[in-house]
C-alpha positions as CSV (number, residue, x, y, z in Angstrom):
1,M,19.4,-4.0,9.3
2,S,18.2,-7.5,8.8
3,S,18.5,-8.7,12.4
4,V,17.6,-7.4,15.8
5,Q,21.2,-6.6,16.6
6,G,21.7,-4.8,13.3
7,M,18.5,-2.8,13.9
8,S,19.4,-1.7,17.4
9,A,22.9,-0.8,16.2
10,G,21.7,1.3,13.3
11,I,18.5,2.9,14.6
12,H,20.3,6.1,15.3
13,L,20.9,6.5,11.5
14,L,17.2,6.6,10.6
15,V,15.4,9.9,10.2
16,P,11.6,10.5,10.2
17,L,11.5,10.3,6.4
18,N,12.4,6.6,6.7
19,F,9.2,6.0,8.6
20,I,6.9,8.5,6.7
21,A,7.8,7.5,3.1
22,P,6.4,3.9,3.3
23,F,3.2,5.2,4.9
24,L,2.7,7.8,2.2
25,A,3.5,5.2,-0.5
26,R,0.8,2.9,0.8
27,A,-1.7,5.8,1.2
28,L,-1.1,7.1,-2.3
29,G,-1.5,3.6,-3.8
30,T,-4.8,3.1,-2.0
31,F,-6.0,6.5,-3.2
32,A,-4.9,5.8,-6.8
33,G,-6.8,2.4,-6.7
34,A,-9.9,4.1,-5.4
35,F,-9.7,6.9,-7.9
36,E,-9.3,4.4,-10.7
37,E,-12.3,2.4,-9.6
38,Y,-14.7,5.3,-8.9
39,P,-16.0,6.0,-12.5
40,S,-17.0,2.4,-13.0
41,R,-18.8,2.4,-9.6
42,L,-21.0,5.2,-10.9
43,Q,-22.3,3.0,-13.8
44,T,-22.8,-0.3,-11.9
45,R,-22.2,-1.9,-8.6
46,P,-19.2,-4.1,-8.6
47,T,-19.8,-7.8,-8.5
48,A,-18.2,-10.0,-5.8
49,Q,-15.8,-11.3,-8.5
50,R,-14.7,-7.8,-9.3
51,V,-14.1,-7.0,-5.6
52,V,-11.9,-10.0,-5.2
53,Q,-10.0,-9.0,-8.4
54,I,-9.4,-5.5,-7.1
55,N,-8.3,-6.8,-3.7
56,G,-5.9,-9.3,-5.4
57,Q,-4.3,-6.5,-7.5
58,Y,-3.9,-4.3,-4.4
59,M,-2.3,-7.1,-2.4
60,R,0.0,-8.1,-5.2
61,C,1.2,-4.5,-5.6
62,T,1.7,-3.7,-1.9
63,T,3.4,-6.9,-0.7
64,S,7.0,-7.5,-1.6
């Protein structure tokens, strides 16, 4: 399924789980990152440098 023709020929093989799983993976990753960062936010406000670092880690982990 790497081309338009392959996608149209194989779309009938896909089930709802094929569309839900990537969404859940992204949502759980976002939740885990927010949950990890929350205790440190209670102590101090994040600096701009820390925000950029967190966003960089998120983008590095979610893009393949």
